[in-house]
N, C-alpha and C positions, 0 to 999 in steps of 0.2 A: 504492500501501498507505499504510494505515493503520501510524505508527509508534505503540505505544500509552508516552507518555511515564513514568515511573517505575514502572515494572515491571522487574523484577530481572532483569539479564542471563544471569545462572548460578547455581548451587547453590553455594554460599562455599566455595572450597577445593575445588574440583572441576571436570571440564573437560564437566558437563552443560549445555548450555545450557539459556534459555527465550526468547532472541526473538536473529532475524537482524538480522542490519547492513540488505541489501536483496533485493530482490524475485530468485530465481531469476533466467537472460538468457534459462536454455533451456524456464523452462516451469515452473507449480507445480508443488510438491511435495504429491501430494493426501494429505489426512488416509484413514489406515485403521483400521481396532481390531486393535491389535496382542494376544498374547492373555501375558498375565501368569501364569508362570508359579509354583507352590510356591517353586521351588528358587533363586528372583530372587535377586540378592546384596542384602547390607540397604543397601550404597549407593546404590542402584535404588529400593527401595522407599523410601528417605528423600525421593530425586530427585523420585519421583512427587508423594510427599505438601508437601511443601518448591513445589511448580510448581502445585498445588491451592489448596495455604495462598492460591498468589502472588494467583492466580486471584481466589479466594476473599475479599479485601481488596481485589479492584481494580476487581472486576464487583458482587459481592454474587453476588444470584439476577438481578439482570438479563440480556437478550442481550449479547454482545457483540461486533466484529467480529474474526475470524481476523488478519487484519491479518500484525506481523510477529513473532506468536507461532509459536517453530518447531514445527515440522510432525511432528519426529518425539518429542518430549517432547507432544505433544498429544494425538496417535495414540496413544500409554499409558493415557491417560482416554478416550478417545473412544470412542460408543457404551455408557459405561458412566455414567461423571461428566461427564462432556459430553458432549452430544447435540448435533446442529439443532436450530436455533432456527426453519427455516421451513421449509417443504415446498413445493415442492422445493428442493434443498441439493444445491449444487455443491465437495462436498469439495477441487476443483482452483480455488480463488478464497478470494482475501486478503479477497474481502466478503464472505464467509461467516459468519454468523451464526453464533452457536452459543452455550450455556446452560448452568450448571452443571444436574446434576441431583441435586437439594439432598440427600432420601433415598437415592439410592444413595451418595451422596461420603457424607454421612455413617455409611453403613453401611461400606462400605471405609477410611473414614479419621477416624474418631471422633475424634482427635486433635487436628485440622482445626477441630473445631464442638466445642470441650469450655469454651469458655468461656460 
């Protein structure tokens, strides 16, 4: 499992983690598309925004390996702002390649790209 050095570990002041320390001995947690409903808490939206900002700062519009990025946090963006970079795609692989869908990410989180 690739460890993304320099990537933030969590959202400051919260328990929302962005990376994992080691691979799951029981198997890789698959990436799934989680629905974001309008009634989500503001802190949940802030965590999504901060995670996407970290992805953008770290990888830009280039494909990146899933590696030690947290599956739960990725799943909130997966299928919309973060999409598979290869076909076929294995949602249960630490080596799976992902990429930011810049157009959708800009529409969903304009504050991340406001520079």
